[in-house]
LUMMAR-730754 format. One line per field, with one value per residue (C-alpha): residue number from 1; residue in three letters; x, y, z. Coordinates in steps of 0.1 Angstrom, whole numbers, plus 5000, padded with zeros to 4 digits. Layout:
% LUMMAR-730754
bamar NUM, ...
vexmi ala, ...
xx X, ...
yy Y, ...
zz Z, ...
This chain:
% LUMMAR-730754
bamar 1, 2, 3, 4, 5, 6, 7, 8, 9, 10, 11, 12, 13, 14, 15, 16, 17, 18, 19, 20, 21, 22, 23, 24, 25, 26, 27, 28, 29, 30, 31, 32, 33, 34, 35, 36, 37, 38, 39, 40, 41, 42, 43, 44, 45, 46, 47, 48, 49, 50, 51, 52, 53, 54, 55, 56, 57, 58, 59, 60, 61, 62, 63, 64, 65, 66, 67, 68, 69, 70, 71, 72, 73, 74, 75, 76, 77, 78, 79, 80, 81, 82, 83, 84, 85, 86, 87, 88, 89, 90, 91, 92, 93, 94, 95, 96, 97, 98, 99, 100, 101, 102, 103, 104, 105, 106, 107, 108, 109, 110, 111, 112, 113, 114, 115, 116, 117, 118, 119, 120, 121, 122, 123, 124, 125, 126, 127, 128, 129, 130, 131, 132, 133, 134, 135, 136, 137, 138, 139, 140, 141, 142, 143, 144, 145, 146, 147, 148, 149, 150, 151, 152, 153, 154, 155, 156, 157, 158, 159, 160, 161, 162, 163, 164, 165, 166, 167, 168, 169, 170, 171, 172, 173, 174, 175, 176, 177, 178, 179, 180, 181, 182, 183, 184, 185, 186, 187, 188, 189, 190, 191, 192, 193, 194, 195, 196, 197, 198, 199, 200, 201, 202, 203, 204, 205, 206, 207, 208, 209, 210, 211, 212, 213, 214, 215, 216, 217, 218, 219, 220, 221, 222, 223, 224, 225, 226, 227, 228, 229, 230, 231, 232, 233, 234, 235, 236, 237, 238, 239, 240, 241, 242, 243, 244, 245, 246, 247, 248, 249, 250, 251, 252, 253, 254, 255, 256, 257, 258, 259, 260, 261, 262, 263, 264, 265, 266, 267, 268, 269, 270, 271, 272, 273, 274, 275, 276, 277, 278, 279, 280, 281, 282, 283, 284, 285, 286, 287, 288, 289, 290, 291, 292, 293, 294, 295, 296, 297, 298, 299, 300, 301, 302, 303, 304, 305, 306, 307, 308, 309, 310, 311, 312, 313, 314, 315, 316, 317, 318, 319, 320, 321, 322, 323, 324, 325, 326, 327, 328, 329, 330, 331, 332, 333, 334, 335, 336, 337, 338, 339, 340, 341, 342, 343, 344, 345, 346, 347, 348, 349, 350, 351, 352, 353, 354, 355, 356, 357, 358, 359, 360, 361, 362, 363, 364, 365, 366, 367, 368, 369, 370, 371, 372, 373, 374, 375, 376, 377, 378, 379, 380, 381, 382, 383, 384, 385, 386, 387, 388, 389, 390, 391, 392, 393, 394, 395, 396, 397, 398, 399, 400, 401, 402, 403, 404, 405, 406, 407, 408, 409, 410, 411, 412, 413, 414, 415, 416, 417, 418, 419, 420, 421, 422, 423, 424, 425, 426, 427, 428, 429, 430, 431, 432, 433, 434, 435, 436, 437, 438, 439, 440, 441, 442, 443, 444, 445, 446, 447, 448, 449, 450, 451, 452, 453, 454, 455, 456, 457, 458, 459, 460, 461, 462, 463, 464, 465, 466, 467, 468, 469, 470, 471, 472, 473, 474, 475, 476, 477, 478, 479, 480, 481, 482, 483, 484, 485, 486, 487, 488, 489, 490, 491, 492, 493, 494, 495, 496, 497, 498, 499, 500, 501, 502, 503, 504, 505, 506, 507, 508, 509, 510, 511, 512, 513, 514, 515, 516, 517, 518, 519, 520, 521, 522, 523, 524, 525, 526, 527, 528, 529, 530, 531, 532, 533, 534, 535, 536, 537, 538, 539, 540, 541, 542, 543, 544, 545, 546, 547, 548, 549, 550, 551, 552, 553, 554, 555, 556, 557, 558, 559, 560, 561, 562, 563, 564, 565, 566, 567, 568, 569, 570, 571, 572, 573, 574, 575, 576, 577, 578, 579, 580, 581, 582, 583, 584, 585, 586, 587, 588, 589, 590, 591, 592, 593, 594, 595, 596, 597, 598, 599, 600, 601, 602, 603, 604, 605, 606, 607, 608, 609, 610, 611, 612, 613, 614, 615, 616, 617, 618, 619, 620, 621
vexmi met, met, thr, lys, thr, ile, thr, leu, glu, glu, tyr, ser, ile, asp, asn, his, ile, asp, asp, his, val, glu, lys, glu, ile, gln, asp, cys, phe, ser, thr, glu, asp, pro, lys, cys, phe, phe, val, phe, ala, gly, ala, gly, ser, gly, lys, thr, arg, thr, leu, ile, asn, thr, leu, thr, phe, leu, asp, lys, glu, arg, gly, lys, ser, leu, leu, met, lys, gly, lys, gln, ile, ala, val, ile, thr, tyr, thr, asn, ala, ala, cys, asp, glu, ile, ser, arg, arg, leu, gln, tyr, lys, pro, ile, phe, ser, val, ser, thr, ile, his, ser, phe, leu, trp, asp, leu, ile, lys, ser, tyr, gln, ala, asp, ile, lys, glu, trp, val, thr, gln, phe, ile, gln, lys, glu, ile, glu, glu, leu, gln, glu, lys, gln, val, lys, gly, arg, gly, gly, lys, ala, gly, glu, lys, arg, ala, glu, asp, ile, lys, lys, lys, thr, glu, arg, leu, ala, lys, ile, glu, thr, val, lys, lys, phe, ser, tyr, asn, pro, asn, gly, asp, asn, val, gly, tyr, asp, ser, leu, ser, his, ser, glu, val, val, lys, met, ser, thr, glu, phe, ile, ala, thr, glu, pro, thr, met, gln, asp, ile, leu, thr, ala, lys, tyr, pro, ile, leu, leu, ile, asp, glu, ser, gln, asp, thr, lys, lys, glu, leu, val, asp, ala, leu, leu, ile, val, cys, glu, lys, tyr, lys, asp, arg, phe, ile, val, gly, met, phe, gly, asp, thr, met, gln, arg, ile, tyr, asn, asp, gly, lys, asp, asn, leu, ala, asp, cys, ile, pro, asp, glu, trp, val, lys, pro, val, lys, val, met, asn, his, arg, ser, ala, asn, arg, ile, val, ala, leu, ala, asn, ser, ile, arg, ser, thr, ile, asp, gly, gln, lys, gln, gln, ala, arg, ser, asp, val, glu, lys, gly, thr, val, arg, leu, phe, ile, ala, ser, thr, ser, asp, asp, lys, glu, ser, ile, glu, lys, lys, val, ala, asp, phe, met, ala, gln, asp, thr, gly, asp, ile, gly, trp, asn, asp, asp, thr, gln, tyr, lys, ser, leu, ile, leu, glu, his, his, met, ala, ala, ser, arg, phe, gly, phe, ala, asp, leu, tyr, met, pro, leu, asn, ser, ser, gly, lys, phe, asp, thr, ser, leu, arg, asp, gly, ser, ile, thr, glu, leu, ser, ile, leu, ser, lys, leu, val, ser, pro, leu, val, glu, ala, tyr, gln, ser, gly, asn, asp, phe, glu, val, ser, lys, ile, val, arg, arg, asn, ser, pro, leu, leu, asp, lys, glu, ala, phe, ala, ser, glu, ser, asp, asn, gln, thr, lys, met, leu, glu, lys, ala, glu, ser, ala, val, glu, ser, leu, met, asn, leu, trp, lys, asp, glu, lys, ile, pro, ser, cys, leu, glu, val, leu, lys, asn, ile, arg, asp, thr, arg, leu, phe, lys, val, gly, asn, arg, val, asp, glu, leu, leu, thr, glu, phe, ser, gln, gly, glu, asp, lys, lys, val, thr, ala, leu, arg, asn, ala, leu, ser, val, pro, phe, cys, glu, leu, lys, lys, tyr, ser, ser, tyr, val, thr, asp, asn, thr, arg, phe, ala, thr, his, gln, gly, val, lys, gly, leu, glu, phe, pro, arg, val, met, val, ile, met, asp, asp, ala, gln, ala, arg, gly, phe, leu, phe, ser, tyr, glu, lys, leu, phe, gly, ala, lys, ala, gln, ser, glu, thr, asp, val, lys, asn, lys, ser, asn, gly, lys, asp, thr, ser, ile, thr, arg, thr, ala, arg, leu, phe, tyr, val, ala, cys, thr, arg, ala, lys, lys, ser, leu, ala, val, val, ala, tyr, thr, glu, asn, met, glu, ser, val, lys, asn, thr, ala, leu, ser, asn, gly, trp, phe, ser, glu, asp, glu, ile, tyr, ile, leu
xx 5000, 5014, 5014, 5013, 5040, 5024, 5042, 5046, 5023, 4996, 5000, 4995, 4968, 4941, 4956, 4940, 4905, 4892, 4908, 4874, 4859, 4875, 4864, 4828, 4830, 4844, 4816, 4791, 4803, 4791, 4774, 4750, 4740, 4751, 4747, 4750, 4769, 4778, 4812, 4813, 4848, 4858, 4887, 4921, 4905, 4922, 4890, 4909, 4932, 4901, 4886, 4918, 4921, 4885, 4890, 4922, 4902, 4875, 4901, 4916, 4883, 4861, 4882, 4887, 4852, 4837, 4860, 4852, 4815, 4822, 4815, 4834, 4835, 4826, 4842, 4828, 4848, 4846, 4875, 4896, 4927, 4911, 4903, 4939, 4952, 4929, 4935, 4973, 4971, 4950, 4976, 4951, 4936, 4907, 4884, 4879, 4860, 4871, 4854, 4837, 4800, 4795, 4817, 4800, 4765, 4774, 4792, 4760, 4735, 4755, 4746, 4709, 4707, 4670, 4661, 4684, 4667, 4632, 4642, 4660, 4630, 4606, 4629, 4635, 4597, 4590, 4617, 4602, 4567, 4579, 4598, 4568, 4546, 4571, 4572, 4535, 4534, 4568, 4581, 4598, 4632, 4664, 4648, 4622, 4648, 4669, 4638, 4630, 4666, 4665, 4631, 4646, 4677, 4658, 4633, 4661, 4677, 4644, 4639, 4673, 4670, 4653, 4683, 4707, 4721, 4743, 4744, 4778, 4790, 4824, 4824, 4855, 4848, 4823, 4796, 4784, 4761, 4726, 4738, 4758, 4744, 4750, 4763, 4730, 4711, 4732, 4727, 4689, 4684, 4706, 4694, 4658, 4665, 4681, 4652, 4624, 4635, 4638, 4660, 4685, 4684, 4692, 4720, 4735, 4733, 4745, 4775, 4785, 4773, 4794, 4794, 4815, 4812, 4839, 4829, 4793, 4781, 4787, 4773, 4745, 4713, 4695, 4720, 4718, 4680, 4681, 4706, 4686, 4657, 4678, 4694, 4660, 4649, 4680, 4692, 4704, 4727, 4737, 4759, 4765, 4791, 4793, 4823, 4819, 4814, 4783, 4803, 4823, 4793, 4801, 4781, 4744, 4737, 4747, 4720, 4707, 4709, 4724, 4731, 4694, 4684, 4704, 4681, 4683, 4694, 4726, 4758, 4771, 4807, 4823, 4860, 4868, 4906, 4923, 4956, 4965, 4965, 4982, 4963, 4954, 4940, 4918, 4905, 4896, 4879, 4858, 4848, 4837, 4818, 4801, 4778, 4765, 4764, 4785, 4806, 4842, 4875, 4905, 4940, 4968, 4986, 5020, 5011, 5026, 5006, 5004, 4996, 4964, 4961, 4934, 4944, 4917, 4923, 4903, 4888, 4904, 4939, 4965, 4958, 4990, 5009, 4987, 4991, 5029, 5029, 5009, 5033, 5062, 5045, 5037, 5074, 5085, 5058, 5061, 5099, 5090, 5110, 5086, 5063, 5091, 5088, 5055, 5059, 5059, 5024, 4989, 4967, 4931, 4908, 4870, 4868, 4892, 4891, 4907, 4937, 4936, 4939, 4966, 4987, 4984, 4962, 4930, 4928, 4927, 4905, 4878, 4863, 4859, 4846, 4821, 4807, 4794, 4801, 4831, 4826, 4846, 4869, 4881, 4888, 4908, 4925, 4908, 4896, 4912, 4930, 4944, 4954, 4974, 4992, 5000, 5008, 5026, 5037, 5048, 5071, 5084, 5093, 5109, 5130, 5141, 5150, 5170, 5190, 5175, 5175, 5167, 5135, 5124, 5129, 5109, 5080, 5078, 5082, 5055, 5029, 5034, 5014, 5045, 5062, 5033, 5029, 5008, 5035, 5062, 5041, 5035, 5071, 5089, 5113, 5123, 5123, 5150, 5125, 5100, 5125, 5135, 5098, 5094, 5126, 5114, 5080, 5098, 5120, 5089, 5072, 5103, 5107, 5076, 5098, 5126, 5141, 5124, 5089, 5060, 5034, 4997, 4981, 4962, 4994, 5009, 4978, 4979, 5015, 5011, 4980, 4998, 5029, 5009, 5033, 5005, 4968, 4947, 4911, 4886, 4875, 4909, 4898, 4868, 4890, 4913, 4885, 4870, 4840, 4807, 4772, 4754, 4786, 4788, 4794, 4821, 4841, 4838, 4849, 4878, 4890, 4890, 4908, 4934, 4943, 4964, 5002, 5014, 5030, 4994, 4988, 5018, 5005, 4970, 4985, 5005, 4974, 4951, 4979, 4983, 5017, 5010, 5003, 4967, 4937, 4900, 4884, 4863, 4891, 4914, 4889, 4907, 4941, 4965, 4994, 5019, 5010, 4977, 4965, 4927, 4917, 4881, 4872, 4834, 4838, 4862, 4844, 4811, 4792, 4759, 4761, 4788, 4794, 4822, 4810, 4777, 4795, 4817, 4789, 4801, 4769, 4733, 4714, 4691, 4654, 4660, 4686, 4661, 4633, 4655, 4668, 4633, 4624, 4654, 4670, 4705, 4715, 4745, 4759, 4757, 4772, 4800, 4807, 4811, 4834, 4854, 4858, 4870, 4896, 4910, 4913, 4937, 4965, 4988, 5012, 5001, 4971, 4967, 4932, 4929, 4896, 4889, 4861, 4850, 4836, 4867, 4855, 4825, 4847, 4870, 4841, 4825, 4857, 4862, 4826, 4824, 4857, 4873, 4903, 4917, 4926, 4963, 4957, 4939, 4957, 4940, 4962
yy 5000, 5033, 5062, 5099, 5121, 5152, 5184, 5209, 5233, 5207, 5196, 5231, 5242, 5233, 5260, 5286, 5273, 5304, 5328, 5334, 5348, 5382, 5386, 5377, 5404, 5431, 5425, 5434, 5470, 5475, 5509, 5494, 5464, 5468, 5438, 5432, 5401, 5377, 5360, 5327, 5324, 5297, 5298, 5305, 5312, 5345, 5365, 5396, 5395, 5393, 5422, 5443, 5434, 5444, 5477, 5483, 5476, 5500, 5527, 5523, 5522, 5546, 5563, 5597, 5601, 5592, 5616, 5644, 5639, 5639, 5601, 5573, 5535, 5523, 5492, 5478, 5453, 5438, 5452, 5483, 5461, 5449, 5485, 5495, 5466, 5472, 5510, 5503, 5479, 5505, 5532, 5553, 5566, 5591, 5572, 5546, 5550, 5520, 5516, 5492, 5488, 5512, 5539, 5537, 5540, 5568, 5588, 5584, 5598, 5620, 5652, 5647, 5655, 5665, 5631, 5614, 5632, 5623, 5586, 5583, 5599, 5575, 5545, 5553, 5558, 5524, 5507, 5523, 5511, 5476, 5475, 5488, 5461, 5434, 5449, 5445, 5410, 5397, 5383, 5405, 5397, 5407, 5407, 5432, 5453, 5454, 5464, 5492, 5504, 5504, 5522, 5549, 5554, 5555, 5579, 5602, 5601, 5608, 5639, 5652, 5644, 5677, 5697, 5678, 5700, 5673, 5636, 5619, 5584, 5566, 5535, 5522, 5525, 5529, 5556, 5571, 5601, 5608, 5626, 5595, 5568, 5531, 5508, 5490, 5524, 5535, 5502, 5502, 5538, 5540, 5508, 5518, 5551, 5533, 5508, 5534, 5569, 5578, 5608, 5586, 5561, 5589, 5601, 5566, 5558, 5592, 5592, 5556, 5542, 5511, 5494, 5463, 5443, 5420, 5392, 5397, 5366, 5385, 5418, 5430, 5414, 5448, 5463, 5434, 5436, 5474, 5471, 5444, 5469, 5497, 5474, 5464, 5500, 5515, 5487, 5511, 5532, 5512, 5481, 5461, 5434, 5409, 5387, 5360, 5324, 5313, 5286, 5313, 5330, 5329, 5359, 5358, 5392, 5381, 5372, 5336, 5316, 5346, 5326, 5318, 5354, 5367, 5375, 5352, 5381, 5387, 5372, 5345, 5335, 5307, 5303, 5266, 5268, 5269, 5286, 5287, 5252, 5219, 5191, 5173, 5205, 5212, 5176, 5181, 5214, 5197, 5169, 5194, 5213, 5182, 5182, 5217, 5225, 5200, 5226, 5215, 5232, 5220, 5222, 5235, 5208, 5221, 5222, 5199, 5171, 5187, 5172, 5172, 5156, 5153, 5151, 5143, 5151, 5153, 5186, 5181, 5179, 5207, 5224, 5244, 5212, 5193, 5220, 5221, 5183, 5187, 5213, 5190, 5161, 5181, 5192, 5156, 5142, 5168, 5174, 5212, 5229, 5259, 5239, 5241, 5279, 5293, 5325, 5304, 5288, 5302, 5288, 5295, 5296, 5301, 5331, 5359, 5350, 5317, 5336, 5358, 5328, 5311, 5342, 5357, 5388, 5372, 5395, 5426, 5411, 5394, 5424, 5443, 5414, 5404, 5439, 5438, 5475, 5477, 5451, 5463, 5487, 5458, 5436, 5462, 5479, 5513, 5518, 5553, 5544, 5511, 5528, 5555, 5528, 5505, 5531, 5557, 5545, 5510, 5521, 5549, 5524, 5500, 5528, 5541, 5507, 5499, 5532, 5546, 5583, 5594, 5573, 5585, 5621, 5615, 5600, 5628, 5656, 5642, 5633, 5652, 5684, 5695, 5701, 5710, 5743, 5758, 5750, 5765, 5796, 5801, 5794, 5810, 5828, 5797, 5767, 5750, 5749, 5732, 5705, 5699, 5695, 5669, 5651, 5651, 5636, 5608, 5601, 5600, 5575, 5553, 5553, 5531, 5503, 5510, 5480, 5456, 5466, 5461, 5489, 5484, 5501, 5524, 5535, 5544, 5563, 5583, 5591, 5605, 5624, 5640, 5649, 5658, 5637, 5626, 5635, 5609, 5622, 5630, 5594, 5587, 5609, 5586, 5554, 5567, 5571, 5544, 5524, 5540, 5526, 5535, 5545, 5539, 5501, 5510, 5528, 5499, 5474, 5496, 5501, 5464, 5457, 5484, 5472, 5444, 5446, 5466, 5435, 5422, 5453, 5446, 5411, 5423, 5449, 5422, 5402, 5429, 5440, 5404, 5399, 5366, 5331, 5333, 5344, 5335, 5312, 5342, 5368, 5351, 5350, 5361, 5354, 5325, 5309, 5281, 5262, 5263, 5247, 5247, 5244, 5231, 5236, 5241, 5239, 5268, 5288, 5290, 5299, 5286, 5296, 5271, 5236, 5214, 5186, 5185, 5187, 5157, 5137, 5140, 5158, 5154, 5180, 5203, 5205, 5239, 5223, 5196, 5222, 5246, 5218, 5206, 5242, 5246, 5271, 5274, 5251, 5252, 5223, 5241, 5272, 5253, 5234, 5267, 5280, 5247, 5252, 5288, 5278, 5248, 5266, 5292, 5266, 5265, 5236, 5217, 5216, 5203, 5200, 5197, 5185, 5187, 5163, 5137, 5116, 5108, 5077, 5096, 5124, 5098, 5079, 5110, 5122, 5088, 5083, 5118, 5112, 5142, 5122, 5087, 5063, 5070, 5108, 5106, 5105, 5101, 5118
zz 5000, 4989, 5013, 5003, 5016, 5032, 5029, 5057, 5039, 5036, 5071, 5085, 5062, 5088, 5111, 5088, 5085, 5104, 5079, 5063, 5094, 5092, 5055, 5066, 5093, 5070, 5045, 5072, 5071, 5035, 5032, 5007, 5028, 5064, 5087, 5124, 5134, 5162, 5161, 5179, 5192, 5217, 5242, 5226, 5192, 5187, 5194, 5205, 5175, 5152, 5171, 5167, 5130, 5124, 5141, 5121, 5089, 5099, 5107, 5072, 5054, 5073, 5100, 5083, 5071, 5105, 5124, 5100, 5108, 5146, 5149, 5166, 5166, 5201, 5217, 5249, 5268, 5303, 5323, 5325, 5319, 5286, 5277, 5282, 5262, 5232, 5233, 5233, 5204, 5185, 5192, 5211, 5179, 5184, 5160, 5187, 5220, 5241, 5275, 5299, 5299, 5329, 5315, 5281, 5295, 5318, 5291, 5270, 5296, 5320, 5302, 5307, 5344, 5344, 5329, 5354, 5383, 5371, 5366, 5400, 5418, 5403, 5409, 5446, 5451, 5435, 5457, 5488, 5479, 5472, 5505, 5524, 5508, 5519, 5553, 5558, 5545, 5556, 5588, 5614, 5630, 5613, 5578, 5591, 5607, 5575, 5554, 5579, 5577, 5539, 5538, 5562, 5540, 5508, 5522, 5534, 5500, 5482, 5503, 5492, 5455, 5447, 5459, 5437, 5409, 5393, 5399, 5400, 5392, 5393, 5371, 5388, 5424, 5452, 5449, 5482, 5490, 5480, 5448, 5437, 5414, 5420, 5393, 5390, 5388, 5359, 5340, 5346, 5337, 5306, 5291, 5297, 5279, 5250, 5247, 5250, 5242, 5204, 5213, 5231, 5202, 5178, 5199, 5202, 5165, 5154, 5177, 5174, 5140, 5148, 5182, 5188, 5221, 5234, 5258, 5247, 5266, 5299, 5287, 5309, 5296, 5298, 5274, 5250, 5249, 5244, 5215, 5198, 5197, 5183, 5157, 5144, 5142, 5126, 5103, 5077, 5099, 5130, 5131, 5163, 5163, 5192, 5199, 5224, 5235, 5253, 5271, 5288, 5303, 5340, 5354, 5362, 5347, 5312, 5286, 5289, 5257, 5239, 5207, 5204, 5208, 5179, 5149, 5119, 5096, 5116, 5102, 5125, 5116, 5137, 5148, 5154, 5161, 5195, 5190, 5227, 5243, 5238, 5222, 5254, 5270, 5239, 5241, 5277, 5269, 5242, 5265, 5292, 5265, 5252, 5282, 5275, 5238, 5219, 5202, 5194, 5188, 5169, 5182, 5160, 5140, 5153, 5190, 5216, 5232, 5266, 5300, 5322, 5356, 5382, 5419, 5445, 5481, 5513, 5524, 5558, 5544, 5547, 5515, 5512, 5516, 5491, 5464, 5469, 5465, 5433, 5419, 5427, 5410, 5379, 5377, 5378, 5355, 5328, 5331, 5333, 5361, 5359, 5382, 5409, 5410, 5424, 5403, 5371, 5374, 5382, 5409, 5402, 5433, 5435, 5458, 5467, 5504, 5495, 5481, 5512, 5534, 5514, 5508, 5542, 5541, 5555, 5586, 5563, 5537, 5557, 5576, 5543, 5524, 5551, 5554, 5518, 5515, 5492, 5464, 5433, 5452, 5475, 5445, 5425, 5455, 5450, 5486, 5493, 5525, 5511, 5479, 5498, 5518, 5488, 5462, 5483, 5517, 5507, 5478, 5501, 5529, 5504, 5489, 5523, 5537, 5505, 5508, 5476, 5485, 5450, 5449, 5484, 5472, 5440, 5458, 5483, 5458, 5436, 5462, 5495, 5502, 5522, 5488, 5465, 5446, 5474, 5500, 5478, 5473, 5510, 5519, 5490, 5513, 5533, 5511, 5532, 5561, 5538, 5528, 5564, 5573, 5546, 5557, 5593, 5582, 5564, 5594, 5617, 5594, 5592, 5630, 5631, 5618, 5642, 5661, 5637, 5647, 5623, 5627, 5620, 5590, 5613, 5630, 5596, 5586, 5619, 5614, 5578, 5589, 5618, 5598, 5566, 5546, 5524, 5521, 5537, 5535, 5562, 5569, 5586, 5615, 5621, 5617, 5644, 5669, 5691, 5678, 5685, 5684, 5652, 5632, 5595, 5588, 5563, 5590, 5613, 5587, 5576, 5612, 5618, 5586, 5590, 5625, 5610, 5606, 5576, 5560, 5553, 5533, 5511, 5504, 5496, 5473, 5455, 5450, 5436, 5412, 5400, 5414, 5430, 5417, 5428, 5407, 5407, 5381, 5370, 5370, 5344, 5316, 5285, 5300, 5294, 5313, 5305, 5336, 5355, 5387, 5390, 5427, 5433, 5469, 5475, 5513, 5514, 5487, 5507, 5476, 5461, 5425, 5417, 5429, 5418, 5441, 5421, 5388, 5397, 5413, 5449, 5460, 5449, 5429, 5448, 5442, 5426, 5403, 5392, 5387, 5367, 5345, 5337, 5328, 5306, 5330, 5343, 5372, 5395, 5375, 5341, 5356, 5372, 5339, 5321, 5349, 5348, 5310, 5314, 5341, 5323, 5289, 5305, 5303, 5274, 5282, 5313, 5336, 5372, 5386, 5424, 5437, 5475, 5485, 5511, 5483, 5463, 5445, 5431, 5418, 5401, 5386, 5372, 5357, 5340, 5328, 5313, 5295, 5311, 5324, 5319, 5346, 5344, 5347, 5380, 5414, 5448, 5474
């Protein structure tokens, strides 16, 4: 039997089977026959590259003409980091407006303050009425007390609304005060305006005739619904392009069954390649996906085989020790010494507090997390007091202790009110005295570490407040007083958190700036790493939306799961399968999955029966 010799060119041709997708997208921007589109792009398919190439094409073909008419191409993506990366790759060209959902919506409506006031007034009135109705019908106890407190706060805010001249909103932090809008209020209000107000629709389509949405599966369902209405109404002048993967929907506020909601007339190109991961990892991803939608990806012909392993351990085991043992085993099994260095692999945990416990900043993190008052700002490190400590004090201390006088001077000159323009203006005749005052403030701060002492974060804040080395804000005065009954819960939580040694702050800062091996399953979407350890620990996660124990058959489905499944709705199992898919597909070369459970055999049997892992890939520790 004769065999055909396959050339390198023929062997690799399948690596280009998605090349047609970009042409299909470009055709949608025809001025004669414009089309909206949804690009189905699985993990590692080069979705971002296709988005960038599409935008580059638009800049070349229509950039000048759009700018001359005062129009832009809008790009919505999920995180600030993604915004920065896309903007950088587009060379910050003015034709593109790249933003997160919240920033995009706020920029669209912020000039219409009268409409905002009317909407907020009606919204708060409705909330109060609903709470009052629940209070009449509901049970007392703590739930009743909470409703009463909410009614009081909303009533007080409603009374002050009329005096508001201008509402404010920060898309990237906490919003406090009766004149501030919450994240949910901005989404509800703006999407309602887009869906129902012809004037707002005209403004949107005139300003942004082209709108592209990255990670569309996690885009707020209200926005998706509103845009579908506008697309239908303005077919000849408004193009929406969505890039996404329904298997990577991991947030509840995304649109259910997004692919089924896309109108038939939309163009729907599909990318089937996975350019990121080794063959074995792609095969695992396909087998996980087979239980949800049956979509398959193809690994590159020139990719290595790769390694996947499942390690099953008891929930009562020493987890730090187990995970170190897993890393050591992976290093030996793969021959990859990168697993011997904990800076060279990524450990994916379910909840931030799991990282806090493992990395040593739990005492700082837990009070803030438990309060439920900080949310986004806790996750990104933007709480004012923590930001001052991590961005100013920590690098100053490090520079001083390492003898880097130049860096110390630079930090103080740039950030201290002791050396700002106002200070120089008031002390123009005696600038030497100013410099001496600044030096004295630095020495006072550094004395807190004298004789190998480790000060608390509160002690550091008190010092820089008293010396005026850095501006700390009015809330610090409250933090430095004793607890009082009825004080703001934010203040209580912050005081408790900041009572910890300063070294915990440094660890927390490293985590939120992604300078540790830890990240959450949800937080790494869109990222990739050579080596990944996926940690599945329901007991420590304490959540209810996801359950790896249910996914792996170690725990029975709840009545709600059964009911939702029969009604075609999401269950904790389908949500977890999607999260598992996202986490596993971050790996390029090798993947270690660590499952903590008391039902080890069930986890093993499910892994085998689903075809996720083979017998020789599973280890019970």
